[in-house]
N, C-alpha and C positions, 0 to 999 in steps of 0.2 A: 237659343241662338248659338250657332257654331262660331268658332273663332274667325273663320273666313267672313261670315256675315257681320260679326262684330267689328272687324277691321274696316269693312266696307261702310259701316255705319258709325265709325269712330268720329270723335270730335274733329280730328285732323281732316279726314276725308270730307266730312260734312261742311266744314268751314271752307275748304279749298274748292268745293263745288257750289259755293254760294248758298248753302243751307245751314247757317251757323246754329250751334246748340246754345245752351244756357250761359256759356262762358267761352272765351277764346282757348283753343288748345295751346299748349306751350311745349316747345323744345328749343334747344340752343345749338347754333352752329358751333362746331368743335366741342360739343359736350362730351364726346368720346375721345379722351386724350389727355393732353399734357397738364391740365389743371388738377387731375385726380392722382393722389399718391399711389393708389392701387394700379393705375395705368403705368406710372413711372417705374414701379417695382417690376411689373410684368415685362416691360420693354428692355430691361437691363441686358446688354449684350446682343440685342437684336436690332439690326438696321431697319429703317422705316419700310423700305420696299420689301424686305424679307417678311416683316410683320404683315404687310398687305397681301402676301401670297400664302399665308398660313391659315387655313380655315379655322383651326381651334383658337388661334390668337384673335382673328377677326371677330369670331363669335363672342369670346369673352370680353374684348374691349368694347364692342358695340353694346353689350348688355350692362356694363358697369354703371353708366349714368342712369339707366332705367331703374336699376336696383337702388341706387343711392338717392336720386332726386325725385323719382316718381313722375318723370316727364311723360307727356302724352304720345310721344313717338320716339323711336330709335332712329339714328342716322347711321347708315352702313359705314363701318370703318374701312377707309381706303384712302387714296390720294388721286388727284386729278391726272397725275402723270402715269398711273398704273397701266392704262390701256396703251399709252405710247411705248412703254417698256415692253409690253406684251406683243407688240407688232415689230419689235426689233430695234427701236430707237435706243441708242446708247445714252442712257440718262440715269442719274442717281440723285437721291435726296441727301444733301450734305448737311449734317447737324449745324445749326446756327446760320446757315446760308439759304437752303432751299433747293429746289430742283436745279441741277447743273447738267448741261448737255455736252456730250463728248465732242460732237462736231455740229456746230450751229448750221441751220439751213441758210444757204446763200445762193443756190442756183437750181436749175431745173433738175439736175441729176439727184440732188438731195430730196427734192419733192417727189420725184419718181420712185424713190425707195420706200415711201410711205405706202403701206398696203392696208387693205381693209381688215377690220377686226373680225375674227370668227369666235363663236362660243368656246371652241376647244382651246383658244389662246388663254382663256381665263377660267379654267375649271374650278379653281379655288373660290371664285366668286359665287358660282352656282351652289357649290357644296356648303359654303358658309351661310348663304341666305336660307337654304333649306333647313339648316340646323337652327338658325335664328328664328325662323317662323315657328318652329316647334317649341322653342323656349319662350317666345314673346306672347304666345296666345293671342288675346284680343288687341294687343298693342301693335299699331302699324309700324312698318319699317319703311324708311325713306332711302331710296337709292340716289346716287348722284354721279355727275360727270362734269368735267371741265368743258366750257364752251369753246368753239373753234378759235375765236380771237385770242382768248387767254392761253390756250395751248400753243397757238402760233407765236405768241409773244415770247414764250419760253424757248421755243425752237429757234427763233430768229436771233434773240438776244443772247442765247446760250445760258441763260439763268435769270434770276430776278433782276429787275431794272427799276430805277426811280422815274425815268421819263419816257421809256419805251421809244427812244429816238430811232434806233435801228429799225424797229418794227414799222414806225410811221413812214420812214424813208422807203423801205421795201414796198409798203402798201401803195405809195403814190408813184414811185419810180418804176415799179414792175407790176402793174395792176393785173395783167393776165396771169402771171405766175402766182401772185397773191391769191387770186380767186381759185386757182387750181389747188393751192395749198389748203385753203380753208374748206374747199369742197371735200378734200380727202379727210380732213380732220372732222368735218361734220359727220361723215360716215362712221368714223371710229367712235365718236362720242355717242351717236345715236344707237349704234349696235351695243355699246357698253351699257347704255341705259336699258336697251331691250333685254339683254341677258338678265339684268337685275329684275326687271318686271316679270319676265317669264319664270324666274325662280321664286317670285312671291312678293316683291316690293309693292307696297300699297300706294306709293307716290314717288316722284323723282324730282330732284332739283338740279338745274343746270347752273353752274357757277361761272359767271363771266367776270372774274375778279378784277380784271384790269380794263374793262370796257369804259370805265369812267374817265380814262385819260383821253378819250376821243370827243370830238365835236359831234353834234347831232347829225350834221351832214355826212361826215365821214362814217359814222355808225350806220346810217341808212345805206350808204353806197357800198361799203366794204365789209360789213359785219352782219347786218340784219338778215340778208338772204340766206346766209349759211346757218345762223342760229335757227331760222325757220326750218331749214332742212333737217335739223336735229329734232325739233319739237313737234312740228305738224304731223309727221307720220305716226307719232305716238298718241295723237288725239283720241280720246275715248277709252284708252286703256287704263290709265290712272291719272290723277291730277298731276299737272306739271308746274313746278315752281321755277321762276327765273330770277336770279339774284346777281347783282353787281355792286361794287363799292364806288361811291361818288357818281352815281348814275341818275341823279335827280333830274337832269335835263333829258335823259334818255328813257324815262319810265314808260311813256306812251309807246315808243318804238319797241321797247322790250316786250310789252304786252302784245303788240302786233306780230311778234315773232312766234306766237303760239302759246303763250303762257296762260294757264288758268289762274295762277297766283303770281304777283310780282313782289319780290323781296325789296325792301326799302332800307337803306342804311340810316344812320342816326341824324343825318343832315337835314332831312325833309320830314316835317311832322306828317303823321299818317293821314290826317284829314286833308291836308294839302296834297299828299300823294294820291289819295282817292279822287280828288278833284281833277288832277292832271291826267289820271288814268281813264276817267270817264265812267258812265253808268255801268253798274254790274261788277265793278272792280273788286277783286279780293286781294288783300295786302298781307304781307308778312313782315314782322319787325316790331319795334326798332329801337329798343333801349340801347343807349350809348354804352358799349362794353366797359369803358373807363369808369363809369359810375358804380360798377360792382365793387370797386375798392373804397367807396365812400361809406360813411356811417349809415346804419340801417334806415333812419328816417329819410335820408336823401334818396336811397334806393327805393323805398316804399312809395314816396311821392312821385318819383319818376315812372315807376311801374304803373301806378294808377293813372297818370297822365297819358301814357302810351295806350292803355286799355280804353280810356275815354276817347282819344283821338281815333282809335281803330273802329269805333262805332260808326264813323262816317262812311265806311266801306260796306260792301255787301257781305263780306266775310273777313275775318281777321285771325291770323295765326300769330300768337305772341312769340317773339324771338328777340335776339339782340340785333343791332345794326351791323354786326360783323361777328367774328368768332370770339369764343371765351378767351380772355387773356390768360397766359400760363400761370400768372401769380394770383389768380382768383381763389379766394377761400371757398372750397366746395359748399360749405354750409350756407353761404349767401345764395347760391343757386337754388338750393333746397328751399330756402325761405321764400324766394321769388315764386317758385312753383306752388308752395303752400298758399301764398297770398292770392295768386290768380285763381286757385281752386276755391278760395273763400269768396271770391267776387261773384261766383255763380249763384 
């Protein structure tokens, strides 16, 4: 079997397609990054966006958790604001703060400046993924992008926000401009995913990190149509994973947006998530990341519970309910992977 055939028949792709293997595949959001000492050493003196534009750094950072933990998939090292910077948005990732926008979006002229993403805007993505595919062999690579709502929230707020109040006011007070903004961001996100797929990614994940701040009605009216414009055109190319935080009330709508797999945070048990999603649902998640700091018997019991609950779905990809906390001991993640492998 060739590496290409092996990736297409990997535990990850099989589970995402509703054809689960003997055990759930396992990978971790934010597995490539700040919890690893080798990552911190490599990043000394290099800004986040600079690292995300360096094919050699991208390749090495993406491979680090695969080597250390033996996870069943790599996640492409990047950031959700990379495509925004690539199309000319003045944005930086400030240590300890997050993405900060030079000039927040406030009017039609700001929206008009957002142009579509072209493959030539992100040549380092294609170069890095091709190098990764050669190194990963049969291990699948997951590409990703930020969803239109989450990207819009950064652009409107100017940076991270606790309540996303400006975003909600913009959404309701200027609905026509809001839909124009999200339509443009949908094109950027979709083409960023397409670049990764064409370079060799075996699956993609759309992160809607802040969608959980919305009611179901607002999500359906103001967000779902645009997330669908990202995901539906990619149907049949690779499995599509859709994830948000605090989205327990939105799970069904997120599946409607075109997801093959719905990521679930730690607040909703996976068997309940499968019930909410309906027949044929495939779920990803959802160990509470905070528990990684507990004694091993606590972690082990929680992992076993998540695996048991995931059996209620047509497929289950084991993950955390959010990203790996920066203070996590790497050996704990390795033990989690070993435990899940033993369950097969």
